[in-house]
C-alpha positions in Angstrom: 70.7 104.8 83.4 72.5 102.4 81.1 69.9 102.9 78.5 70.5 106.7 78.8 74.2 106.2 78.7 73.6 104.1 75.4 71.5 106.6 73.8 74.2 109.3 74.6 77.0 107.1 73.2 75.8 105.5 70.3 72.4 106.5 68.9 72.7 110.3 69.0 76.4 110.3 67.6 75.4 107.7 64.9 72.3 109.9 63.7 73.4 113.4 64.0 77.5 113.2 63.7 78.6 110.1 62.0 75.3 109.4 59.9 75.6 105.8 60.1 72.8 103.5 59.0 69.7 102.5 61.0 71.2 99.2 60.9 74.3 100.1 62.8 71.8 101.7 65.5 69.8 98.6 65.8 73.2 96.4 66.4 74.3 98.7 69.3 70.8 98.4 70.7 71.1 94.6 70.6 74.5 95.0 72.4 73.0 97.1 75.0 70.2 94.8 75.7 72.6 92.0 75.9 74.7 93.9 78.5 71.5 94.9 80.7 70.3 91.1 80.8 68.9 90.4 84.2 71.4 87.3 84.8 75.3 87.8 84.6 77.2 84.9 83.1 78.4 84.2 86.6 74.9 83.2 87.4 73.7 85.7 89.6 71.2 88.6 88.9 72.6 92.1 88.9 70.2 93.2 91.4 71.2 90.2 93.7 74.8 91.0 93.0 74.4 94.6 94.3 72.6 93.2 97.1 75.3 90.9 98.0 78.1 93.7 97.9 75.8 96.2 100.0 74.6 93.7 102.7 77.6 91.4 103.2 80.8 92.5 101.3 81.2 96.0 102.3 79.9 96.0 106.0 82.1 93.0 106.4 85.2 94.7 104.8 84.7 98.0 106.8 84.7 95.7 110.2 87.8 94.1 109.2 89.8 97.1 107.8 88.9 98.9 111.0 89.7 96.1 113.6 92.9 96.7 115.3 94.0 93.0 115.5 94.2 93.1 111.7 96.1 96.4 111.1 99.3 95.1 110.7 98.0 92.7 107.9 96.0 95.4 106.1 97.8 98.7 107.0 99.0 98.9 103.2 96.1 100.5 101.1 97.1 98.6 98.3 96.6 95.0 100.2 93.5 96.4 101.6 92.1 97.0 98.0 92.9 93.5 97.0 91.3 92.2 100.1 88.3 94.1 99.4 87.7 92.6 95.9 88.8 89.0 97.4 85.8 89.1 99.7 83.5 90.1 96.9 84.7 87.4 94.7 84.8 84.6 97.1 81.0 85.6 97.9 79.9 85.5 94.3 81.7 82.2 93.7 79.9 80.7 96.9 76.7 81.6 95.0 77.6 80.8 91.3 80.7 78.4 91.3 81.4 76.2 94.4 84.5 74.6 92.9 86.2 78.0 92.5 84.8 79.2 95.9 86.4 76.2 97.3 89.7 76.7 95.7 89.5 80.3 96.7 88.9 79.8 100.3 91.4 76.8 100.3 94.4 79.3 99.2 93.3 81.8 102.0 93.8 79.1 104.6 97.0 78.4 103.4 97.9 82.3 103.6 96.2 82.6 107.2 98.5 79.9 108.4 101.6 81.3 106.8 100.8 84.9 108.4 100.3 83.1 111.6 97.0 84.9 112.3 95.7 83.7 115.8 92.8 81.0 115.4 90.8 82.7 117.8 90.5 85.7 115.4 89.8 83.8 112.4 87.1 81.7 114.3 85.3 85.2 115.0 85.7 86.7 111.5 84.7 83.4 109.7 81.8 83.1 111.9 80.5 86.8 111.3 81.1 86.2 107.7 78.9 83.2 107.6 76.2 84.9 109.7 76.2 87.7 107.4 75.9 85.5 104.4 73.0 83.5 105.9 71.2 86.5 106.9 71.7 87.8 103.4 70.3 84.2 102.0 67.3 84.3 104.0 66.3 87.5 102.4 67.1 86.3 98.7 66.9 82.4 99.0 65.8 80.7 95.6 64.0 77.3 95.5 67.0 75.3 95.1 68.9 77.3 97.9 72.3 77.1 95.8 73.9 79.8 98.0 73.0 77.9 101.3 74.2 74.7 100.2 77.3 75.9 99.0 77.9 78.0 102.1 77.8 74.7 104.1 80.4 73.4 101.9 82.9 76.1 102.5 81.9 76.4 106.4 83.0 72.7 106.7 86.3 73.3 104.9 87.0 76.3 107.4 86.1 74.1 110.3 88.4 71.0 109.0 91.1 73.6 108.3 91.2 75.5 111.6 89.6 73.3 114.4 91.4 71.6 117.0 91.2 67.9 117.5 87.9 66.7 118.9 86.5 70.0 118.9 82.9 70.1 117.5 81.5 72.4 114.7 79.3 73.9 117.2 82.5 74.7 119.6 84.5 76.2 116.7 82.0 78.4 115.3 80.7 81.1 117.9 77.4 81.8 116.1 75.8 82.3 119.4 78.2 84.2 121.2 77.8 87.7 122.6 80.9 88.8 120.5 79.0 88.1 117.3 75.8 89.6 118.5 78.0 92.7 119.0 79.8 92.7 115.7 76.6 92.0 113.7 75.2 95.1 115.4 77.6 97.1 113.4 77.0 95.5 110.2 73.3 96.7 109.8 73.4 100.0 108.2 69.9 101.3 109.2 68.4 104.6 108.3 69.2 106.2 111.6 72.9 105.9 110.9 73.0 107.0 107.1 74.8 110.3 106.8 73.1 112.9 104.7 75.0 115.4 102.5 73.9 118.2 104.3 75.1 116.7 107.8 78.2 115.6 106.2 79.5 119.0 104.9 78.0 120.6 107.9 80.0 118.7 110.3 83.5 119.8 108.9 84.3 116.0 107.7 85.4 117.8 104.4 86.8 121.2 103.5 85.9 123.2 100.6 89.4 123.0 99.0 88.6 118.8 99.0 85.3 119.3 97.7 86.5 121.5 94.7 89.2 118.9 94.0 86.6 116.1 94.0 84.3 117.9 91.7 87.0 118.9 89.3 88.4 115.4 89.2 85.2 114.1 88.5 84.5 116.5 85.7 87.8 115.7 84.3 87.4 112.0 84.3 83.8 112.5 82.5 85.3 114.6 80.0 87.8 112.0 79.2 85.5 109.1 79.3 82.8 110.9 77.1 84.8 112.5 74.4 83.2 111.3 71.4 85.8 112.9 69.0 88.4 110.4 70.0 89.2 106.9 68.7 88.7 104.4 71.4 92.4 103.2 71.1 95.1 102.5 73.4 95.8 106.3 74.1 92.1 106.7 75.1 92.0 103.9 77.6 95.5 104.9 79.0 93.9 108.4 79.3 90.9 107.1 81.3 93.1 105.1 83.4 95.2 108.0 84.4 92.4 110.2 85.2 90.8 107.2 87.3 93.9 107.1 89.5 93.9 111.0 90.0 90.0 110.6 91.2 90.5 107.6 93.4 93.5 109.2 95.1 91.4 112.4 95.8 88.5 110.2 97.3 90.7 108.0 99.4 92.1 111.0 101.3 88.4 111.0 102.9 87.4 107.9 104.9 83.9 108.0 104.2 84.7 107.9 100.4 87.3 105.2 100.7 85.1 102.5 99.3 84.4 104.6 96.2 88.0 105.3 95.9 88.9 101.9 96.3 86.4 100.7 93.5 88.0 103.2 90.9 91.6 102.2 91.8 90.6 98.6 91.0 88.9 99.8 87.7 92.2 101.7 86.7 94.3 98.8 87.5 92.1 96.6 85.2 92.5 99.1 82.3 96.3 98.9 82.8 96.2 95.1 83.0 94.2 95.0 79.7 95.5 97.9 78.0 97.0 96.2 74.8 93.8 94.1 74.1 91.1 96.8 74.9 91.1 98.6 71.4 90.3 95.3 69.7 88.6 93.3 72.6 85.6 91.4 71.7 83.6 93.2 74.3 84.7 96.7 73.4 81.4 98.3 73.0 80.2 96.9 76.3 83.1 98.2 78.0 82.5 101.6 76.7 79.0 101.5 77.8 80.2 100.5 81.3 82.7 103.1 81.6 80.2 105.9 80.3 77.5 104.6 83.0 80.3 104.6 85.6 81.1 108.4 84.6 77.5 109.2 84.7 76.7 107.8 88.0 79.9 109.9 89.6 78.8 112.9 88.2 75.4 112.3 89.8 76.9 111.5 93.0 79.2 114.5 93.1 76.2 116.8 92.4 73.9 115.0 94.9 76.4 114.9 97.9 78.9 117.9 97.2 77.3 120.2 95.1 73.5 120.5 95.5 73.9 118.4 99.0 70.5 116.6 98.2 71.7 113.1 99.0 70.0 111.0 101.8 72.7 108.9 102.2 76.5 109.9 101.1 77.2 106.0 100.5 74.3 105.6 98.2 76.7 104.8 95.1 79.2 102.4 96.8 77.6 98.9 96.2 76.5 99.9 92.8 79.6 101.1 91.8 81.7 98.1 93.2 79.1 95.9 91.5 79.9 97.4 88.2 83.5 97.0 88.6 83.1 93.3 89.5 81.0 92.9 86.4 83.7 94.7 84.3 86.4 92.7 85.6 84.3 89.4 84.9 83.7 90.5 81.6 87.3 91.4 80.6 89.0 88.4 82.1 88.3 85.1 80.8 87.8 82.2 83.7 91.0 80.5 82.5 92.9 83.6 82.9 91.6 84.9 86.2 94.0 85.4 88.9 92.5 83.6 91.9 95.1 84.8 94.5 93.2 85.6 97.7 94.0 87.8 100.4 91.1 87.3 102.5 92.3 88.4 105.9 
């Protein structure tokens, strides 16, 4: 997909419109190749990043957001969006940067205590999160098992922070309890529970007006992102941000599309934060590649889910899009400037 987008953005316009030299085209090809490298700067391959989001972050987030015990903490959609990204970043840091993961969960522990979330609830949620992580690690374990070793460090910190005096780690975490077994049963998104586009539209979960709103919003966003006649200046990025906001709001109206909406909201917020620096950003060309790839993916998703109704799973884009947003943020934000405030529960 990224190669197709690259050809559409750079090679064709340079050959047929701007008539730049082959040297320029080769430079852009090099940039594209660098962007699509197998391993990100955060130390995790793009394939494993998407798997981590799909098998740990999104199932865990869905469980947390829908849990009535946390309703008063996460009822504000904006807080829920922050939490959504925080869990993703924590999981990535456990994989790639134990120091930052430790600092992240340390800050989370402070906030949990301030908010007075019952330890019994935290015991269950942390146990569930660690079980999910270990299950993922068994399928993706590397020779040095960095993720597994780092996970043990974070697990020990959680135990030290919340356990009672003389309570063993085996007593604190409820890994073998019926509660965790029941919770884990909700985590696995098997083929039998996937919702096809035909079934989704047929069951009346969305009406024709909402479908048209989504199709129009997607088309408008794609037109703005892929307008090759514009300068990629501050006005361009502001325009993209505004259309991302509009599309996100339309998607968030439907519960099944909430994760896509949250991802687009986060992307919009990132553009707003970095608006002044984007026109001259060192990674500007890579940024444009990602934005165009996202637009292409969204066009494909709307057609497969709401227009042609051929999608076997209406959630097939959730993990991929969220992974792209995480990559986008980490590319935009230098490590020294990154805001590591965490809303874990």
